[in-house]
N, CA and C atoms as a LAMMPS dump frame, in Angstrom:
ITEM: TIMESTEP
0
ITEM: NUMBER OF ATOMS
273
ITEM: BOX BOUNDS ff ff ff
-5.0000000000000000e+02 5.0000000000000000e+02
-5.0000000000000000e+02 5.0000000000000000e+02
-5.0000000000000000e+02 5.0000000000000000e+02
ITEM: ATOMS id mol type element x y z
1 1 1 N -327.116 207.287 -453.531
2 1 2 C -326.592 206.182 -453.412
3 1 3 C -324.955 206.583 -453.23
4 2 1 N -324.488 207.924 -452.619
5 2 2 C -323.027 208.147 -452.795
6 2 3 C -322.956 207.959 -451.236
7 3 1 N -324.215 208.584 -450.391
8 3 2 C -324.487 208.137 -448.958
9 3 3 C -324.047 206.508 -448.24
10 4 1 N -324.97 205.82 -449.129
11 4 2 C -324.712 204.09 -449.277
12 4 3 C -323.157 203.926 -449.493
13 5 1 N -322.763 204.439 -450.43
14 5 2 C -321.271 204.191 -450.731
15 5 3 C -320.081 204.346 -449.739
16 6 1 N -320.503 205.509 -448.93
17 6 2 C -319.625 206.064 -447.684
18 6 3 C -320.259 205.248 -446.279
19 7 1 N -321.344 205.029 -446.311
20 7 2 C -321.797 204.023 -445.261
21 7 3 C -321.032 202.869 -445.09
22 8 1 N -320.933 201.963 -446.379
23 8 2 C -320.536 200.832 -446.596
24 8 3 C -319.236 200.885 -446.352
25 9 1 N -318.369 201.645 -447.204
26 9 2 C -317.321 202.149 -446.844
27 9 3 C -316.724 202.09 -445.561
28 10 1 N -317.233 202.759 -444.398
29 10 2 C -316.965 203.123 -443.312
30 10 3 C -317.615 201.99 -442.521
31 11 1 N -318.851 201.266 -442.641
32 11 2 C -319.219 200.563 -441.653
33 11 3 C -319.09 198.937 -441.517
34 12 1 N -319.456 198.389 -442.989
35 12 2 C -319.82 197.247 -443.267
36 12 3 C -318.484 196.504 -443.244
37 13 1 N -318.478 195.554 -443.007
38 13 2 C -317.053 194.468 -443.316
39 13 3 C -317.615 193.42 -443.773
40 14 1 N -317.225 193.626 -445.265
41 14 2 C -318.356 192.316 -446.141
42 14 3 C -316.765 191.423 -446.872
43 15 1 N -316.962 190.466 -447.152
44 15 2 C -315.281 189.757 -447.246
45 15 3 C -315.597 188.972 -448.748
46 16 1 N -317.091 189.579 -449.295
47 16 2 C -317.555 188.638 -450.445
48 16 3 C -317.519 190.615 -451.461
49 17 1 N -317.84 191.414 -450.689
50 17 2 C -317.519 192.773 -451.915
51 17 3 C -316.43 194.018 -451.544
52 18 1 N -315.871 194.058 -452.259
53 18 2 C -314.536 195.481 -451.781
54 18 3 C -316.105 196.652 -452.468
55 19 1 N -315.499 197.842 -451.681
56 19 2 C -316.064 198.977 -451.943
57 19 3 C -316.418 199.267 -453.253
58 20 1 N -315.457 198.97 -454.176
59 20 2 C -315.506 198.983 -455.938
60 20 3 C -316.108 197.916 -456.375
61 21 1 N -316.426 196.804 -455.376
62 21 2 C -317.244 195.825 -456.384
63 21 3 C -318.658 195.99 -455.91
64 22 1 N -318.982 196.604 -454.22
65 22 2 C -320.289 197.424 -453.883
66 22 3 C -320.534 198.637 -454.716
67 23 1 N -320.01 199.276 -455.231
68 23 2 C -320.519 200.76 -456.197
69 23 3 C -321.157 200.077 -457.249
70 24 1 N -320.693 199.05 -457.843
71 24 2 C -320.843 198.257 -459.389
72 24 3 C -322.359 197.503 -458.599
73 25 1 N -322.441 196.829 -457.529
74 25 2 C -323.559 195.958 -457.571
75 25 3 C -324.581 197.262 -457.22
76 26 1 N -324.325 198.068 -456.642
77 26 2 C -325.459 199.043 -456.082
78 26 3 C -325.807 199.49 -457.639
79 27 1 N -325.22 200.145 -458.24
80 27 2 C -325.595 200.637 -459.637
81 27 3 C -326.281 199.259 -460.233
82 28 1 N -325.757 198.263 -460.441
83 28 2 C -327.007 197.445 -460.996
84 28 3 C -328.14 197.265 -460.505
85 29 1 N -328.187 196.96 -458.925
86 29 2 C -329.272 196.776 -458.546
87 29 3 C -330.495 198.012 -458.216
88 30 1 N -330.031 199.116 -458.082
89 30 2 C -330.727 200.673 -458.532
90 30 3 C -331.059 200.154 -460.084
91 31 1 N -330.715 199.89 -461.214
92 31 2 C -330.722 199.456 -462.275
93 31 3 C -332.261 198.503 -462.154
94 32 1 N -332.072 197.464 -461.765
95 32 2 C -333.113 196.7 -461.714
96 32 3 C -334.188 196.845 -460.58
97 33 1 N -334.538 197.822 -459.707
98 33 2 C -335.482 198.193 -458.74
99 33 3 C -336.082 199.224 -459.906
100 34 1 N -335.312 200.067 -460.591
101 34 2 C -336.196 201.219 -461.759
102 34 3 C -337.11 200.403 -462.365
103 35 1 N -336.338 199.293 -462.767
104 35 2 C -337.073 198.171 -464.1
105 35 3 C -338.378 197.663 -463.572
106 36 1 N -337.936 197.302 -462.093
107 36 2 C -339.538 196.501 -461.25
108 36 3 C -340.001 197.653 -460.842
109 37 1 N -340.016 198.87 -460.781
110 37 2 C -341.141 199.831 -460.186
111 37 3 C -341.437 199.882 -461.637
112 38 1 N -340.964 200.578 -462.513
113 38 2 C -341.866 200.98 -463.812
114 38 3 C -342.465 200.033 -464.668
115 39 1 N -342.593 198.43 -464.32
116 39 2 C -342.945 197.311 -464.828
117 39 3 C -343.892 196.593 -463.528
118 40 1 N -344.044 197.343 -462.584
119 40 2 C -344.807 196.872 -461.12
120 40 3 C -346.373 196.663 -462.018
121 41 1 N -346.855 195.709 -461.354
122 41 2 C -348.23 195.86 -461.39
123 41 3 C -349.642 196.775 -461.231
124 42 1 N -350.749 196.833 -461.294
125 42 2 C -351.188 198.203 -461.401
126 42 3 C -351.767 198.307 -460.057
127 43 1 N -351.504 197.507 -459.172
128 43 2 C -352.001 197.559 -457.657
129 43 3 C -350.657 197.331 -456.598
130 44 1 N -349.481 197.415 -457.289
131 44 2 C -348.191 197.214 -456.884
132 44 3 C -347.484 198.9 -456.348
133 45 1 N -347.342 199.022 -455.736
134 45 2 C -346.388 200.205 -455.03
135 45 3 C -344.814 200.236 -454.985
136 46 1 N -344.411 198.861 -455.234
137 46 2 C -343.055 199.317 -454.819
138 46 3 C -342.193 198.398 -456.157
139 47 1 N -341.208 198.966 -456.382
140 47 2 C -340.153 198.225 -456.925
141 47 3 C -338.524 197.725 -456.085
142 48 1 N -338.187 196.427 -456.143
143 48 2 C -337.392 195.926 -455.437
144 48 3 C -336.453 194.797 -456.01
145 49 1 N -334.783 195.232 -455.522
146 49 2 C -333.713 194.281 -456.033
147 49 3 C -332.903 194.472 -454.827
148 50 1 N -332.439 193.1 -455.26
149 50 2 C -331.706 192.825 -453.875
150 50 3 C -330.586 191.845 -454.175
151 51 1 N -329.447 191.806 -453.147
152 51 2 C -328.679 190.776 -453.202
153 51 3 C -328.242 190.111 -451.993
154 52 1 N -327.55 189.399 -451.257
155 52 2 C -326.781 189.114 -450.03
156 52 3 C -326.956 190.098 -449.024
157 53 1 N -326.124 191.267 -449.649
158 53 2 C -325.42 192.544 -448.805
159 53 3 C -326.604 193.888 -448.666
160 54 1 N -327.406 194.09 -449.862
161 54 2 C -327.989 195.129 -450.008
162 54 3 C -329.5 194.411 -450.302
163 55 1 N -330.316 195.661 -450.015
164 55 2 C -331.875 195.728 -450.606
165 55 3 C -332.316 197.054 -451.304
166 56 1 N -332.884 197.283 -452.344
167 56 2 C -333.053 198.559 -452.522
168 56 3 C -334.768 198.56 -453.166
169 57 1 N -335.778 199.633 -452.289
170 57 2 C -336.79 199.346 -452.408
171 57 3 C -337.466 200.837 -453.091
172 58 1 N -337.864 200.937 -454.082
173 58 2 C -338.588 202.054 -454.632
174 58 3 C -340.504 202.034 -454.488
175 59 1 N -340.465 203.396 -453.918
176 59 2 C -342.024 203.469 -452.992
177 59 3 C -342.678 204.204 -453.678
178 60 1 N -343.725 204.401 -454.231
179 60 2 C -344.538 204.812 -455.086
180 60 3 C -345.203 206.108 -453.883
181 61 1 N -345.314 207.338 -454.341
182 61 2 C -345.402 208.183 -453.491
183 61 3 C -346.59 209.164 -454.216
184 62 1 N -347.182 210.322 -453.243
185 62 2 C -348.287 210.916 -454.143
186 62 3 C -347.266 211.879 -455.052
187 63 1 N -346.222 211.882 -454.841
188 63 2 C -345.425 213 -455.548
189 63 3 C -344.974 212.178 -456.929
190 64 1 N -344.244 212.607 -458.12
191 64 2 C -344.153 212.161 -459.274
192 64 3 C -342.875 211.419 -459.06
193 65 1 N -341.825 211.404 -457.896
194 65 2 C -340.9 210.996 -457.48
195 65 3 C -341.137 209.98 -456.751
196 66 1 N -340.504 208.589 -456.971
197 66 2 C -340.783 207.695 -456.007
198 66 3 C -340.016 208.011 -454.662
199 67 1 N -340.01 207.123 -453.424
200 67 2 C -338.923 207.311 -452.516
201 67 3 C -337.96 206.333 -452.834
202 68 1 N -336.882 206.297 -452.186
203 68 2 C -335.722 205.152 -452.357
204 68 3 C -335.334 204.913 -450.882
205 69 1 N -335.272 203.698 -451.015
206 69 2 C -334.97 203.336 -449.44
207 69 3 C -333.448 202.312 -449.787
208 70 1 N -332.152 202.41 -449.248
209 70 2 C -331.092 201.278 -449.428
210 70 3 C -330.976 200.917 -447.785
211 71 1 N -330.859 199.837 -448.213
212 71 2 C -330.552 198.658 -446.634
213 71 3 C -329.625 197.853 -446.646
214 72 1 N -328.778 197.972 -445.653
215 72 2 C -327.623 196.89 -445.788
216 72 3 C -328.321 195.448 -445.166
217 73 1 N -328.04 194.431 -446.085
218 73 2 C -328.954 193.239 -444.957
219 73 3 C -327.668 192.534 -444.43
220 74 1 N -327.451 193.224 -442.674
221 74 2 C -326.695 192.827 -442.076
222 74 3 C -326.701 191.003 -441.579
223 75 1 N -325.28 190.437 -441.482
224 75 2 C -325.213 189.36 -441.357
225 75 3 C -324.265 188.822 -440.514
226 76 1 N -324.39 187.878 -439.794
227 76 2 C -322.916 187.587 -439.192
228 76 3 C -322.609 186.315 -438.723
229 77 1 N -321.419 185.512 -439.23
230 77 2 C -321.538 183.888 -439.209
231 77 3 C -321.587 183.286 -437.413
232 78 1 N -321.727 184.635 -436.614
233 78 2 C -322.03 183.983 -435.601
234 78 3 C -323.264 184.164 -434.886
235 79 1 N -323.693 184.373 -435.719
236 79 2 C -325.53 184.639 -435.412
237 79 3 C -326.168 183.481 -434.871
238 80 1 N -326.798 182.95 -434.253
239 80 2 C -327.391 181.917 -434.022
240 80 3 C -328.237 181.365 -434.804
241 81 1 N -328.458 180.151 -434.958
242 81 2 C -329.462 179.653 -436.03
243 81 3 C -331.382 179.92 -435.528
244 82 1 N -332.413 180.286 -436.678
245 82 2 C -333.275 180.369 -436.076
246 82 3 C -334.013 179.122 -435.431
247 83 1 N -334.738 179.214 -434.598
248 83 2 C -335.667 178.036 -434.109
249 83 3 C -336.094 177.181 -435.269
250 84 1 N -336.774 177.349 -435.917
251 84 2 C -337.254 176.424 -436.999
252 84 3 C -336.471 175.949 -437.794
253 85 1 N -334.712 176.343 -438.473
254 85 2 C -333.6 175.896 -438.64
255 85 3 C -333.01 174.764 -437.807
256 86 1 N -332.853 175.177 -436.407
257 86 2 C -332.57 174.16 -435.008
258 86 3 C -333.69 173.075 -434.957
259 87 1 N -334.621 173.046 -435.116
260 87 2 C -335.807 172.203 -435.167
261 87 3 C -335.689 171.283 -436.44
262 88 1 N -335.543 171.537 -437.271
263 88 2 C -335.696 170.696 -438.446
264 88 3 C -334.242 169.994 -438.667
265 89 1 N -333.212 170.241 -437.939
266 89 2 C -331.894 169.754 -438.227
267 89 3 C -332.171 169.059 -437.052
268 90 1 N -332.766 168.646 -435.86
269 90 2 C -333.048 167.781 -434.893
270 90 3 C -333.744 166.634 -434.939
271 91 1 N -334.246 167.011 -435.931
272 91 2 C -335.325 165.392 -436.483
273 91 3 C -334.831 164.601 -437.314
């Protein structure tokens, strides 16, 4: 989590969250991902929690502890609309 916080502070520009708010959000998402992982169904291997800026995935491994992935959901206001959105908007 410390590495994700450093990366957020250094590389991510987010109007919605300051670095302090990001850290609070990251802790909350991690708690949700752990709960989702611990209560997952018998054939499921992942616990996932996300918001608009971050996705946390806990994945079952052959070891006792799961792997943890923290992903930044990158978005730009200048991003082109997808073809599906553009097509439905013109109908």
